[in-house]
N, C-alpha and C positions, 0 to 999 in steps of 0.2 A: 515559831522562832527558828526551827530547823530549816524551813523553806527560805527564810530571809538570809540565813547563812549560806545556803546553797546558791541563791541568786547572786550574793556578793562574791562567792568563790568563782562562779561561772563568769561573771563580769570581769573579775580580776584576771582570770586565765585568758579570756578573749582579748582583753587589753594588752596583756603581756605578749600574746601571739601577734597582735596587730602591730605592736611597737618593736618587735624583734627585728634587728637589722638583717636583711637577707638580700641577695642579689635579685634585682628586678628583671623581668623578661619583657622585651619589647614585643609589639604586635607583629604578626606575620608580614605585614607590609613594610615595616620599618627595619626589622631584623633580617639580615641575610643579604643576598645579592642585590645590589642596587640597579642592576640591569635586567632584573626579572620582569615578567609581564605585569605582575601586580604592582611593582614600583613604578613602572612606566604609566600604568593606568592611574595610579594615585597622583602622579605628577601632572597628567593631563586634566584630571579632576580639579586639582588646585589651580591650574592655569585657567580653566574654564570659569571657575568661581571668581577668580581675580578679574577676568574679563568682564563678567556681569557686573561686579562691583564698580569697576572703572566706568562702564557705560552708564550706570545709574547715577553715579556722582557727576559725570560729565553732563548728563541731561539736566540734573538739578542746577548745576553751575550755569549752563547755557540759558536756562529759564530765567535765572536772576540777571544775567547780562541782558537778555531781551527786555525784562521789566525795567532795568536801569536805562536802557536806550529809549524806551517808550516814554519814561518819565522825563528824561532830558529833552526829548522832542516836544512833549506837551508844555514844559516850562518855557522852551524857546518860542513856541507858538503864542503862549500867553504874553510874554514880553513883547513880541512883535505886534500883537493886537493892541497892547497898551500904548506902544509908541505910535502906532498908526492912528489911534483914537486921539492922542494928544496933538499930533501934527496936522490933522485934517481940519480945515476951516469949518466953523459952525455956520449954519444958515439961519439968519433971523428973518422971521416972516412978519 
């Protein structure tokens, strides 16, 4: 029973410490001079990742445009073949 009370007390103290309002500290890259080498490196890293995401999304979009054009061309060819088959005279032997 004493162990249970001790666990409850420790959990309560940890909860009180975790919920205590205090000032938060930013990381070394975010806090401080914005023209430091670390901030510049972080900015380049963000831009690089953004560039990769844009290229991947652009590739996926261009693939779907390619598929759409291919499907439209196939549908056009099918319609053209049907019209040609209807207008050609049939030969009776």
